[in-house]
C-alpha positions as a printed NumPy array, in Angstrom:
array([[ -23.501, -221.971,  -12.912],
       [ -26.468, -222.586,  -13.963],
       [ -28.153, -220.577,  -11.49 ],
       [ -25.522, -217.558,  -11.771],
       [ -26.379, -217.38 ,  -15.569],
       [ -30.217, -217.415,  -15.029],
       [ -29.561, -214.495,  -12.425],
       [ -27.493, -212.518,  -14.87 ],
       [ -29.765, -213.236,  -17.887],
       [ -32.558, -212.492,  -15.83 ],
       [ -34.852, -216.041,  -16.191],
       [ -37.599, -214.858,  -13.76 ],
       [ -37.818, -211.872,  -16.46 ],
       [ -37.553, -211.466,  -19.967],
       [ -34.459, -212.424,  -21.575],
       [ -31.517, -209.514,  -21.28 ],
       [ -29.368, -208.43 ,  -24.286],
       [ -25.728, -208.663,  -24.118],
       [ -25.061, -205.868,  -23.068],
       [ -27.686, -205.888,  -20.147],
       [ -25.711, -208.82 ,  -19.157],
       [ -22.337, -207.713,  -18.887],
       [ -23.608, -204.368,  -16.594],
       [ -25.275, -206.985,  -14.31 ],
       [ -22.025, -209.068,  -13.89 ],
       [ -19.889, -205.611,  -13.549],
       [ -22.778, -204.462,  -10.84 ],
       [ -22.185, -207.611,   -9.109],
       [ -18.301, -207.919,   -9.137],
       [ -18.149, -203.83 ,   -7.882],
       [ -20.374, -204.575,   -4.895],
       [ -18.336, -207.985,   -3.849],
       [ -14.791, -205.514,   -3.823],
       [ -16.539, -203.171,   -1.546],
       [ -16.428, -203.153,    2.266],
       [ -19.513, -204.943,    4.302],
       [ -21.179, -202.045,    5.07 ],
       [ -21.237, -200.354,    1.304],
       [ -22.549, -203.625,   -0.252],
       [ -25.29 , -204.275,    2.426],
       [ -26.465, -200.417,    1.85 ],
       [ -26.468, -200.84 ,   -1.81 ],
       [ -28.359, -204.272,   -1.705],
       [ -30.976, -202.423,    0.128],
       [ -31.258, -199.772,   -2.865],
       [ -30.877, -202.247,   -5.592],
       [ -29.175, -199.758,   -7.972],
       [ -29.739, -200.704,  -11.796],
       [ -27.194, -199.428,  -13.224],
       [ -23.34 , -198.984,  -12.814],
       [ -23.48 , -195.197,  -12.246],
       [ -26.261, -196.18 ,   -9.778],
       [ -23.847, -198.263,   -7.591],
       [ -21.191, -195.559,   -7.744],
       [ -23.079, -192.605,   -6.959],
       [ -24.744, -194.437,   -4.176],
       [ -21.389, -195.77 ,   -2.865],
       [ -20.001, -192.428,   -2.713],
       [ -22.762, -191.424,   -0.847],
       [ -22.834, -193.493,    1.901],
       [ -19.185, -193.315,    2.253],
       [ -19.256, -189.668,    2.117],
       [ -22.111, -189.386,    4.656],
       [ -19.576, -191.155,    7.092],
       [ -15.906, -189.508,    6.517],
       [ -17.786, -186.49 ,    7.278],
       [ -19.162, -188.422,   10.703],
       [ -15.759, -189.464,   11.898],
       [ -13.735, -186.39 ,   11.002],
       [ -13.187, -184.935,   15.009],
       [ -10.329, -181.944,   15.02 ],
       [  -7.509, -183.357,   17.023],
       [  -6.955, -181.509,   20.266],
       [  -3.408, -181.339,   22.058],
       [  -2.881, -182.851,   25.239],
       [  -0.163, -180.59 ,   25.986],
       [  -1.463, -177.254,   25.45 ],
       [  -4.777, -177.97 ,   24.797],
       [  -5.365, -176.493,   21.291],
       [  -6.862, -178.219,   18.443],
       [  -5.738, -178.994,   15.216],
       [  -2.245, -181.166,   16.476],
       [  -1.207, -183.902,   18.788],
       [   0.948, -183.563,   21.62 ],
       [   3.757, -185.245,   19.963],
       [   3.562, -182.559,   17.281],
       [   3.338, -179.863,   19.788],
       [   5.612, -176.907,   19.35 ],
       [   4.312, -174.968,   22.454],
       [   7.098, -173.52 ,   24.636],
       [   6.361, -175.914,   27.58 ],
       [   9.757, -177.528,   28.2  ],
       [   9.882, -181.17 ,   27.443],
       [   9.867, -182.242,   31.122],
       [   6.746, -180.637,   31.764],
       [   5.131, -181.768,   28.6  ],
       [   5.518, -185.576,   29.635],
       [   4.284, -184.984,   32.931],
       [   1.461, -183.446,   31.724],
       [   0.911, -186.086,   29.192],
       [   1.417, -188.744,   31.774],
       [  -0.842, -186.909,   34.235],
       [  -3.563, -186.948,   31.289],
       [  -2.78 , -191.107,   30.98 ],
       [  -3.415, -191.496,   34.328],
       [  -6.484, -189.493,   34.679],
       [  -8.132, -191.165,   31.517],
       [  -7.345, -194.397,   33.071],
       [  -9.296, -193.78 ,   36.464],
       [ -12.112, -192.404,   34.547],
       [ -12.343, -195.717,   32.543],
       [ -11.916, -197.658,   35.808],
       [ -14.983, -195.503,   37.337],
       [ -17.146, -196.361,   34.524],
       [ -16.069, -200.028,   34.954],
       [ -17.526, -200.34 ,   37.955],
       [ -20.756, -201.502,   39.014]])
């Protein structure tokens, strides 16, 4: 407990005010409830205020979110924007199932090819 108090109070520097101690505790608690990647990224940037923590966390998440957004492509009609289960194409249901099965078989064969030494 003493170590935590010294950390919050800035024992290595001048003594902090009650408001500054409160901000340090809130920043620490905010970091603890964030995902590990965000927490590490924040630790590297050493934010001094709650606002900086929020801005940095938002920037981290939005930068990685946009990188993950890949358009969905239907394996039945090969159009972008939906998946085969939601496909409204005029292809009969039996043909849709056959196309899906053949694509899944092809995908499985490709995985096997990549796994062979």
